[in-house]
C-alpha positions in Angstrom: 0.0 0.0 0.0 1.3 3.5 -0.8 2.3 5.5 2.2 0.9 9.0 2.8 2.6 12.1 4.2 3.1 11.6 8.0 0.6 13.7 10.0 3.4 15.4 11.9 4.6 17.1 8.8 1.1 18.3 7.9 0.8 19.7 11.5 4.1 21.4 11.2 3.2 22.9 7.8 -0.1 24.2 9.2 1.5 25.9 12.2 4.3 27.5 10.1 1.8 28.8 7.7 -0.9 30.2 9.9 1.1 31.4 12.9 2.6 34.5 11.1 -0.8 35.7 9.9 -1.7 36.9 13.4 1.4 39.1 13.4 0.7 41.2 10.3 0.3 44.9 10.8 -2.3 47.2 9.2 -1.1 50.1 7.1 -2.8 53.1 5.4 -1.9 52.1 1.9 0.1 48.9 1.3 0.6 46.5 -1.4 3.0 44.6 -3.6 4.7 45.1 -6.9 5.3 42.1 -9.1 6.7 41.2 -12.5 3.7 40.8 -14.7 5.1 37.7 -16.4 6.7 35.7 -13.6 4.7 37.3 -10.7 7.9 37.5 -8.7 8.4 40.5 -6.4 10.2 43.6 -7.7 12.6 45.4 -5.4 13.5 49.1 -5.8 10.2 50.2 -7.5 9.7 53.9 -7.0 6.1 54.6 -5.8 5.2 58.3 -6.1 1.8 59.8 -5.1 0.3 63.0 -6.6 0.4 64.4 -3.0 4.2 64.2 -3.2 4.7 61.2 -0.9 7.2 58.7 -2.1 8.7 55.3 -1.2 10.3 52.2 -2.7 9.4 48.6 -2.6 11.6 46.2 -0.5 13.1 42.8 -1.4 9.7 41.2 -0.9 8.1 43.6 -3.3 6.1 45.2 -0.5 5.5 48.9 0.2 3.5 51.2 2.4 2.6 54.9 1.8 0.7 57.5 3.8 -1.9 59.1 1.6 -4.6 61.7 2.2 -8.3 60.7 2.4 -9.1 62.2 -1.0 -8.5 60.2 -4.3 -4.9 60.5 -5.5 -2.9 59.1 -8.4 0.1 56.9 -7.6 2.8 56.1 -10.1 4.9 52.9 -10.1 8.2 53.0 -12.1 11.3 50.9 -12.4 14.1 50.9 -15.0 13.5 48.1 -17.4 9.7 48.1 -16.9 6.8 50.2 -18.2 5.5 52.7 -15.7 1.9 52.3 -14.3 -0.4 54.9 -12.7 -3.1 53.8 -10.3 -5.8 56.0 -8.9 -6.4 55.3 -5.2 -9.8 56.3 -3.9 -9.5 54.5 -0.5 -6.1 54.6 1.2 -6.9 51.6 3.3 -7.1 49.2 0.4 -4.3 46.8 -0.5 -2.8 47.1 -4.0 -1.4 44.4 -6.3 0.5 46.0 -9.1 1.9 44.1 -12.1 4.6 45.9 -14.1 5.2 44.8 -17.7 8.9 44.2 -18.5 10.4 46.0 -21.4 12.2 43.9 -23.9 15.5 45.3 -22.5 14.7 43.5 -19.2 15.3 40.1 -20.8 19.0 40.4 -20.6 19.1 42.1 -17.2 18.2 39.0 -15.2 20.3 38.9 -12.0 22.0 35.6 -11.4 23.4 34.1 -8.3 26.1 32.0 -10.1 29.6 32.4 -8.6 27.8 34.3 -5.7 28.3 37.6 -7.5 24.6 38.5 -7.6 25.3 40.5 -10.8 23.1 40.9 -13.9 23.7 38.1 -16.4 25.2 40.8 -18.7 28.0 41.4 -16.2 28.7 37.7 -15.4 31.7 36.0 -17.1 30.7 32.4 -17.8 28.4 30.2 -19.7 25.2 30.5 -17.6 21.7 29.7 -18.7 18.5 30.4 -16.7 15.4 28.3 -16.9 12.7 30.5 -15.4 9.2 29.7 -14.1 7.7 30.6 -17.5 9.9 28.0 -19.2 8.8 25.3 -16.7 5.2 26.2 -17.2 5.4 25.8 -21.0 4.8 22.1 -20.4 2.6 19.9 -18.2 5.1 20.1 -15.3 5.1 16.4 -14.7 8.9 16.8 -15.0 11.5 19.5 -15.8 13.0 17.4 -18.6 11.5 19.3 -21.5 12.1 22.7 -19.9 15.8 22.0 -19.3 16.2 20.7 -22.8 15.5 24.1 -24.2 19.0 25.1 -22.9 21.9 24.9 -25.3 24.7 22.5 -24.2 22.4 20.6 -21.8 20.5 17.3 -22.3 18.2 15.9 -19.7 17.0 12.3 -20.1 14.3 10.2 -18.4 15.1 6.5 -18.7 11.8 5.8 -16.9 9.3 8.2 -15.2 11.3 9.9 -12.4 14.6 8.2 -13.5 16.6 11.3 -14.5 20.0 11.8 -16.0 21.6 15.2 -16.9 24.4 15.8 -19.3 26.2 19.1 -19.5 28.6 19.1 -22.4 28.8 15.3 -22.5 29.1 14.7 -18.7 26.7 11.7 -18.9 29.5 9.6 -20.3 30.0 8.1 -16.8 26.3 8.1 -15.7 24.5 5.0 -16.8 21.7 6.0 -14.4 21.2 8.9 -12.0 22.8 12.3 -11.9 26.6 12.4 -11.5 29.4 14.7 -12.2 27.0 17.7 -11.8 26.7 19.6 -8.5 23.2 20.7 -7.5 22.2 23.2 -4.8 18.7 24.0 -3.6 18.3 27.5 -2.1 22.0 27.7 -1.8 22.2 24.5 0.2 24.0 21.4 -1.2 21.6 19.0 -2.7 24.1 16.6 -4.3 25.1 14.1 -1.6 28.6 13.5 -0.3 28.7 10.3 -2.3 28.5 12.3 -5.5 24.9 11.3 -6.5 22.0 13.7 -6.8 18.4 12.6 -6.0 16.6 15.2 -8.1 13.6 12.9 -8.5 12.8 13.5 -4.9 11.6 17.0 -5.9 8.6 18.1 -7.9 8.7 20.6 -10.8 6.4 22.9 -8.8 9.1 23.3 -6.2 11.3 25.5 -8.4 11.0 29.1 -9.3 14.0 28.9 -11.6 17.0 26.9 -12.5 20.5 28.4 -13.1 22.8 26.1 -15.1 26.6 26.8 -15.0 28.3 24.8 -17.7 31.8 23.4 -17.4 34.1 23.5 -14.4 33.2 26.3 -12.0 36.5 25.7 -10.2 35.6 28.1 -7.4 32.6 28.6 -5.2 31.0 25.3 -6.1 34.1 23.1 -6.0 35.9 21.8 -9.1 33.6 19.2 -10.8 34.1 18.8 -14.5 30.5 18.6 -15.5 29.0 21.9 -14.2 26.7 23.2 -11.4 23.0 23.7 -11.2 21.4 26.1 -8.8 17.7 25.5 -7.9 15.8 28.4 -6.5 12.6 27.6 -4.4 9.3 29.3 -5.2 8.5 32.3 -3.1 5.2 33.6 -2.0 3.8 36.6 -3.7 4.7 39.7 -1.7 1.9 41.3 0.3 -0.7 38.6 0.1 -1.8 35.4 1.6 -3.0 33.0 -1.1 -4.3 29.4 -1.4 -4.0 27.6 -4.7 -5.0 24.1 -5.9 -4.4 22.5 -9.2 -5.0 19.3 -11.1 -3.7 17.8 -14.3 -4.7 14.7 -16.1 -3.1 13.2 -19.2 -2.4 10.1 -21.3 -1.4 6.8 -19.9 -2.9 7.5 -16.5 -1.2 10.7 -15.6 -2.7 12.3 -12.5 -1.2 15.3 -10.9 -2.4 17.3 -7.9 -0.9 20.3 -6.1 -2.0 22.4 -3.1 -0.1 25.5 -2.1 -0.5 28.0 0.7 1.7 31.1 0.6 2.1 34.3 2.5 4.4 37.2 1.9 4.9 40.4 4.1 7.8 42.7 4.8 8.6 40.4 7.8 8.3 36.9 6.3 7.8 34.9 3.2 6.3 31.4 3.5 5.5 28.6 1.1 3.8 25.3 2.0 3.3 23.0 -0.9 2.0 19.5 -1.3 2.1 17.7 -4.6 1.2 14.2 -5.7 1.8 12.7 -9.1 0.8 9.3 -10.4 1.3 7.6 -13.7 0.3 4.2 -15.0 3.1 4.2 -17.6 3.5 4.1 -21.4 5.6 0.9 -21.1 5.2 -2.2 -19.1 6.6 -1.8 -15.6 6.9 2.0 -15.8 4.3 3.2 -13.3 5.3 5.9 -10.7 3.8 7.5 -7.6 5.4 10.5 -5.9 4.4 12.7 -3.0 6.3 15.7 -1.9 5.7 18.1 1.0 7.7 21.3 0.9 7.8 23.9 3.7 10.0 26.8 2.8 9.9 29.8 5.2 12.0 32.9 5.0 12.1 35.4 7.8 13.4 39.0 7.5 14.5 39.4 11.1 16.0 42.8 10.5 17.6 44.8 7.7 20.8 42.9 8.4 19.5 39.4 9.0 17.5 36.9 7.0 16.8 33.3 8.1 15.5 30.7 5.6 14.8 27.0 5.9 13.7 24.1 3.7 11.9 21.1 4.9 11.3 18.5 2.2 9.7 15.1 2.7 9.4 12.9 -0.3 7.9 9.5 -0.8 8.7 8.1 -4.3 8.0 4.8 -6.0 8.8 4.1 -9.7 9.2 1.1 -11.8 12.1 0.3 -14.2 11.1 -1.2 -17.5 14.7 -1.8 -18.7 16.4 -1.4 -22.0 15.4 -2.9 -25.3 17.3 -4.2 -28.3 16.8 -2.5 -31.6 14.6 -5.4 -32.8 12.5 -5.2 -29.7 12.3 -1.4 -29.9 11.1 -1.7 -33.5 8.6 -4.5 -32.8 6.9 -3.0 -29.7 8.4 0.0 -27.9 5.9 -0.4 -25.0 7.3 -3.7 -23.8 9.6 -4.1 -20.9 12.8 -6.1 -20.8 11.7 -9.8 -20.8 13.1 -13.2 -20.0 13.9 -15.0 -16.8 15.4 -11.9 -15.3 13.0 -9.5 -16.9 11.8 -6.3 -15.3 8.2 -7.5 -14.7 9.3 -10.9 -13.4 11.8 -9.3 -11.0 9.6 -6.3 -10.2 12.5 -3.9 -11.1 11.7 -0.7 -9.2 12.8 1.8 -6.7 10.9 2.6 -3.5 12.5 5.5 -1.6 11.6 7.9 1.2 13.7 10.9 2.2 13.7 13.8 4.6 15.9 16.8 3.8 16.1 19.7 6.3 18.2 22.7 5.8 18.6 26.1 7.5 20.4 29.2 6.2 21.3 32.5 7.6 22.3 35.6 5.7 23.8 38.3 7.8 25.3 41.8 6.9 27.7 43.2 9.5 28.1 46.4 7.6 27.8 47.9 4.2 30.9 45.9 3.1 30.7 42.5 4.9 28.2 39.7 4.4 28.1 36.1 5.5 25.8 33.2 4.4 26.0 30.0 6.4 23.9 26.9 6.0 23.6 23.5 7.7 21.5 20.6 6.5 20.7 17.0 7.2 19.5 14.1 4.9 17.9 10.8 5.9 16.5 8.4 3.3 15.7 4.7 2.8 15.7 2.8 -0.5 14.6 -0.6 -1.7 15.7 -1.4 -5.2 14.8 -4.8 -6.7 16.8 -5.0 -9.9 16.8 -7.6 -12.7 19.8 -9.4 -11.3 19.9 -8.4 -7.6 18.1 -6.6 -4.8 19.6 -3.6 -3.1 18.4 -2.2 0.3 20.1 0.7 1.9 19.7 3.5 4.4 21.6 6.8 4.1 22.3 9.7 6.5 24.2 12.8 5.8 25.2 16.1 7.6 26.8 19.0 6.0 27.4 22.7 6.0 28.5 25.6 3.9 29.7 29.1 4.6 30.7 32.0 2.5 31.9 35.5 3.3 31.6 38.4 0.9 33.5 41.7 1.3 33.2 44.7 -0.9 36.4 46.8 -0.8 39.0 48.3 -3.1 42.4 47.6 -4.5 43.6 51.2 -4.7 40.7 53.0 -6.4 39.3 49.8 -8.1 36.1 48.4 -6.6 36.8 44.8 -5.5 34.6 42.0 -4.2 36.2 39.2 -2.2 34.4 35.9 -1.7 35.8 33.0 0.4 34.5 30.1 2.4 34.1 26.4 2.5 31.8 23.4 2.3 31.9 20.0 4.0 29.7 16.9 3.7 29.7 13.6 5.5 27.5 10.7 4.6 27.0 7.2 6.0 25.3 4.5 4.0 24.4 1.0 5.2 24.1 -1.0 2.0 23.1 -4.6 1.6 22.8 -6.6 -1.6 20.7 -9.8 -2.0 19.7 -12.2 -4.6 16.4 -11.1 -6.1 13.7 -13.7 -6.2 10.7 -12.3 -8.0 10.9 -8.9 -6.3 11.8 -10.0 -2.8 15.2 -10.2 -1.2 16.7 -13.7 -0.9 20.2 -14.8 0.0 22.5 -12.0 1.3 25.4 -11.3 -1.1 27.2 -8.3 0.6 26.8 -6.1 3.6 28.7 -2.8 3.5 29.1 0.4 5.5 30.3 3.4 3.5 31.4 6.7 4.9 31.7 9.4 2.3 33.6 12.6 3.1 34.0 15.5 0.8 34.8 19.2 1.1 36.5 22.2 -0.3 37.7 25.6 0.5 37.4 28.5 -2.0 38.4 32.1 -2.6 37.5 34.5 -5.3 38.4 38.1 -6.1 36.4 40.2 -8.6 37.9 43.5 -9.6 36.2 46.3 -11.6 38.9 47.6 -13.9 38.8 50.7 -16.0 37.2 50.6 -19.5 34.2 48.6 -18.1 36.3 45.4 -17.6 35.6 43.0 -14.8 38.4 40.5 -13.9 37.8 37.4 -11.7 40.4 35.2 -10.1 39.3 32.1 -8.1 40.8 29.1 -6.5 39.4 26.0 -4.8 41.1 23.2 -2.8 39.1 20.0 -3.1 39.3 16.7 -1.1 37.2 13.5 -1.2 37.5 10.2 0.7 35.5 7.0 0.9 35.8 4.5 3.8 34.2 1.2 2.9 33.8 -1.6 5.5 32.6 -4.9 4.2 30.9 -6.7 7.1 29.8 -9.8 5.3 29.8 -11.4 1.8 28.5 -14.7 0.4 31.7 -15.6 -1.3 35.0 -16.3 0.5 37.2 -13.5 1.7 35.6 -12.3 5.0 35.2 -8.8 6.3 37.7 -6.0 5.4 38.0 -2.3 5.2 39.0 -0.3 2.1 39.9 3.4 2.2 40.1 5.5 -1.0 41.5 8.9 -0.3 41.9 11.1 -3.3 44.7 13.7 -3.1 43.6 17.2 -2.5 43.7 19.2 -5.7 43.9 22.9 -6.4 41.7 24.2 -9.2 42.0 27.7 -10.5 39.6 29.9 -12.6 40.4 33.2 -14.4 37.8 35.2 -16.2 37.5 38.5 -17.9 34.4 40.4 -19.0 34.2 43.6 -21.1 31.1 45.6 -21.5 31.2 47.0 -25.1 28.0 49.0 -24.6 25.2 49.1 -22.1 23.6 46.2 -23.9 26.5 44.0 -25.1 29.3 42.3 -23.3 32.0 39.8 -24.2 33.7 37.4 -21.8 36.4 34.7 -21.7 37.6 32.3 -19.0 40.0 29.5 -18.3 39.2 27.0 -15.5 40.3 23.5 -14.4 38.2 20.7 -13.0 38.6 17.8 -10.6 35.9 15.1 -10.4 36.5 12.1 -8.2 34.4 8.9 -8.8 31.1 8.6 -7.0 30.6 5.9 -4.4 28.5 3.9 -6.9 31.4 3.9 -9.3 33.8 2.5 -6.7 31.3 0.1 -5.1 29.2 -1.2 -7.9 25.6 -2.5 -7.3 26.6 -6.1 -7.4 29.2 -5.6 -4.7 32.5 -5.4 -6.6 35.1 -2.9 -5.4 36.7 -0.8 -8.2 39.9 0.0 -6.3 42.0 1.5 -9.1 39.6 4.1 -10.4 41.1 7.6 -10.6 39.6 11.1 -10.6 38.9 12.9 -13.8 40.9 16.1 -14.4 40.2 18.7 -17.1 40.8 22.2 -18.4 38.2 24.4 -20.0 38.7 27.4 -22.3 35.7 29.4 -23.4 34.7 32.8 -24.8 31.3 34.3 -25.5 29.2 37.3 -26.3 25.8 38.2 -25.0 23.4 41.1 -25.0 20.7 42.9 -27.0 20.2 44.8 -30.2 17.6 46.4 -32.4 16.2 48.6 -29.6 16.5 45.6 -27.2 14.1 43.5 -29.2 16.8 40.9 -30.0 18.6 39.1 -27.2 21.5 36.8 -27.8 24.0 34.6 -26.0 26.8 32.8 -27.9 29.6 30.7 -26.3 32.4 28.7 -27.8 34.4 26.3 -25.7 37.2 23.8 -25.8 37.4 21.3 -22.9 40.2 18.7 -22.5 39.6 15.9 -20.1 42.1 13.3 -18.9 41.6 10.1 -16.9 38.1 10.1 -18.6 35.7 7.7 -16.8 33.4 5.6 -19.0 30.9 2.9 -18.1 30.0 -0.4 -19.7 27.5 -3.1 -18.7 28.7 -6.6 -17.9 26.8 -9.8 -18.6 24.6 -9.2 -15.5 23.7 -5.7 -16.7 25.7 -4.2 -13.9 27.5 -1.0 -14.8 31.3 -1.1 -14.4 33.6 1.9 -14.7 37.2 2.5 -15.8 39.6 5.3 -16.9 40.3 5.2 -20.6 42.6 8.1 -21.4 41.4 11.5 -22.6 38.8 13.4 -24.6 38.8 16.7 -26.6 35.4 18.5 -26.5 34.8 21.5 -28.7 31.5 23.2 -29.1 29.3 26.2 -29.7 26.2 27.1 -27.8 23.7 29.8 -29.0 20.5 31.2 -27.6 18.5 33.8 -29.5 15.2 35.6 -28.9 13.2 38.3 -30.7 10.3 40.2 -29.3 7.9 41.3 -32.1 5.2 42.6 -29.8 5.3 43.7 -26.1 2.5 46.0 -25.2 -0.1 45.2 -22.5 -2.5 47.7 -24.0 -2.9 45.7 -27.2 -5.1 42.7 -27.7 -2.0 40.7 -28.8 0.1 41.8 -25.8 3.1 39.5 -26.4 4.6 37.8 -29.4 8.1 36.4 -29.0 10.1 33.8 -30.9 13.2 32.3 -29.6 15.6 29.4 -30.3 18.8 27.6 -29.2 21.4 25.6 -31.1 24.2 23.4 -29.9 27.1 22.1 -31.9 29.3 19.5 -30.3 32.6 18.2 -31.8 33.4 15.7 -29.0 36.1 13.0 -29.6 38.1 10.5 -27.7 41.7 11.6 -28.0 43.4 8.6 -26.4 41.4 5.4 -25.9 42.5 1.8 -26.4 40.7 -1.2 -25.0 42.8 -4.3 -25.3 43.8 -4.4 -29.0 41.0 -2.1 -30.1 42.0 1.5 -30.8 39.0 3.9 -30.3 40.9 7.2 -30.4 39.2 9.6 -32.7 35.7 8.1 -32.1 32.7 10.3 -31.3 32.0 10.7 -27.6 29.3 8.2 -26.5 25.9 9.6 -25.7 26.4 13.1 -27.3 24.5 14.4 -30.3 26.6 16.5 -32.7 23.7 18.9 -33.3 20.7 19.9 -31.3 18.2 22.7 -31.8 15.1 24.1 -30.1 12.7 26.8 -31.3 9.7 28.2 -29.7 7.0 30.9 -29.9 5.1 32.6 -27.1 1.8 34.3 -27.7 -0.2 36.2 -25.0 -3.3 38.3 -25.3 -4.8 41.0 -23.1 -7.9 38.9 -22.2 -5.7 36.1 -20.8 -5.5 33.6 -23.6 -2.0 32.2 -24.4 -0.2 29.8 -26.7 3.3 28.2 -26.3 4.8 26.1 -29.0 8.2 24.3 -28.7 10.0 22.2 -31.3 13.1 20.2 -30.7 15.6 18.5 -33.1 18.3 16.1 -31.8 20.9 14.5 -34.1 21.8 10.8 -34.2 23.6 9.8 -30.9 26.4 7.2 -30.7 25.4 4.6 -28.1 28.7 2.7 -27.7 32.3 3.6 -27.7 33.0 1.7 -30.9 30.4 4.0 -32.7 28.7 1.0 -34.3 25.3 1.7 -32.8 23.4 5.0 -33.0 20.1 6.3 -31.8 18.2 7.8 -34.7 17.8 11.6 -35.1 14.3 12.9 -34.2 12.1 16.0 -34.4 9.4 16.5 -31.8 6.8 19.3 -31.4 4.8 20.3 -28.4 2.2 23.0 -27.6 0.2 24.3 -24.7 -2.8 26.6 -24.8 -4.6 28.2 -21.9 -6.6 30.9 -20.4 -5.5 32.8 -17.3 -7.5 35.5 -15.6 -8.0 37.3 -12.3 -11.7 37.6 -11.2 -12.0 40.5 -8.8 -9.3 40.9 -6.2 -9.5 37.4 -4.7 -10.0 34.6 -7.3 -7.6 33.6 -10.1 -8.2 30.8 -12.6 -6.1 29.1 -15.2 -7.3 26.4 -17.5 -4.9 24.8 -19.9 -4.4 21.9 -22.3 -1.5 20.7 -24.4 0.2 17.9 -26.3 3.7 16.5 -26.5 5.3 14.7 -29.4 2.7 16.0 -31.9 4.9 14.6 -34.7 4.4 11.1 -33.2 8.1 10.3 -33.4 9.5 7.0 -32.2 12.6 7.9 -30.3 14.6 6.9 -27.2 15.0 9.7 -24.6 17.1 7.7 -22.1 19.6 5.6 -23.9 21.7 2.9 -22.1 25.3 3.5 -23.1 27.6 0.5 -23.9 24.7 -1.8 -22.9 25.3 -5.5 -22.7 23.3 -7.7 -25.1 22.4 -4.7 -27.3 19.8 -3.4 -24.9 20.4 0.3 -25.6 16.9 1.8 -26.0 14.5 3.3 -23.5 11.6 4.4 -25.6 9.8 7.7 -25.0 6.1 8.1 -25.2 4.2 8.6 -28.5 1.8 11.5 -29.1 0.1 12.4 -25.8 -2.4 15.0 -24.5 -3.0 16.6 -21.2 -5.3 19.2 -19.6 -5.7 20.8 -16.2 -6.9 23.7 -14.1 -5.6 25.9 -11.3 -7.6 28.0 -8.9 -6.2 30.5 -6.5 -7.8 32.5 -3.7 -6.2 35.6 -2.1 -7.2 36.3 1.5 
């Protein structure tokens, strides 16, 4: 029977949501100012009354203003947005003001990457932002399609909720799960000390936006070679208390429900969200059921101090249909892996419960010093009957992160110093059994694994003359695994194995030059260090991979981003060259267990392009928004040195990487509230083995979403929507198994599907 969210968490959510309501103060005229598109709060909006009174909105978008009893006009203005005038007849009312962004605003998004909190235009590095609008272009059953609009990034779903992310080819060593990419949620590490990220424990509704840093960051996020992803939680709308419920239904038994309670004032911002998603499955043995409870409070204790927390409880069950051969894929893509050890016969699946709690404090000592410190804990259980074995483990982790920022000068040059550190320690109790029809049988291995990883970092950012910003950064990274084998079925007895990777210094140097107020160029050189994950050293069937070394790489990149044609055209183009040594690749053995080894080096060259053009942006017109956009990725990825026994593979294409990928889209919005989003994606043929003898076919898919969104009065908001995915009805494999044994490479994606839903909100 499927578990439900424990009552203690629901009680906690209830108390945290309703307790602050009793503390809200009444004001003469108060309200909130939001971005009309994202409905996120706007800070620094100038609010001017005809009487002469003036104020500005705070970080939560809230404001208060004393007005006379007579009607008065109030103007709201902010650079990058169209001004708006509101006539206030009753000063006691609460306003909700939506400002429409100018086209110029599109390239002024402030990013948190590298902890600089600068506009994207002033940030040296390949960074892409997936906003709430991009996530809402689709049915929100997953973030896969939204992330795949980003150049240089490919997200796969081998089965519902079985995610894999590749940033510039980083999935080479990830037969399943997310590895070699570091993730943070609200500035708190979400990737575990063992190197694995459980992204499927979160729901798409939990994000307001996703920042993707491509290539080695080599500074504030350690020195991984794959990249970093920063997940920002959704925040309550400033100045209101709102309740929202939503439901979506779709093909193959998709059922999705969300309930959200939010509150935002100048003293706190609180979000309590529950979501449940169920899916019967396109293929045999591909059902899933996930419940997520998120409590995300943020308290503005004073002008200097902010305290935030995340409490995430997740209960996830999903089935694993397994890979198919090309013949099986052509005959019936909906079948699961068959045979004596087939997915149905062995009930291949994952049943996992997790609790993740984090708390973060941001404190400003003065105008020049700031500190952000976070602590968190993770506790999860997992049962994983697989085709050839049965894994059962429990995992606990504690960790923390701190960073100090100081704004000073080197001579007359403004300089920002950032330094700090991060440490994580995890303990996993892992047992492997024979799998007898989905139940554990004879014990194979019993292990205890302690994972310890950490790094210290420092960064200096100097504003030079001629609108040049120079960044120099350095991180010192260390990782260690202590593996104690308590028991095993074969001979050998208990033993302890320690794998301590030498601490490595990884530097980063970057330059950015603003050519005009709308265009900037940037270049950087960075190095990366990526040790194997615990699952790469201790494979699922219990074998220790004692000789595996860490990957090391150097990345060179240069780019240009900005706007043109009166800010209607936005663009972001990056070229890079990444050289990786001690490259880790995976192969499946006869039992379908992934094994890993270092194979030499790779040379990865590419170009990533993002373009957008706004044809119409005027809230007064019936057709208020018409925008087209697109992304294109070119990858020339090759093995430089690779020989397996007598077989020379040097010069072959990098496994799992498409040479060309492109996405185009169109956004249409109308003044009455109707909208249309269309998205088309092309992916080139993908090599599925190191020998380059098997390829996944190229494919072109098209999706669309239509809807109607309107506010009725001051309290009720309604959105009704419907959409379709894979309108071209392509047969394609979204989650390929690389170097699969027995030719089982293909994990088919769904055919043409439809969905529809509704959201209703009520503002108190």
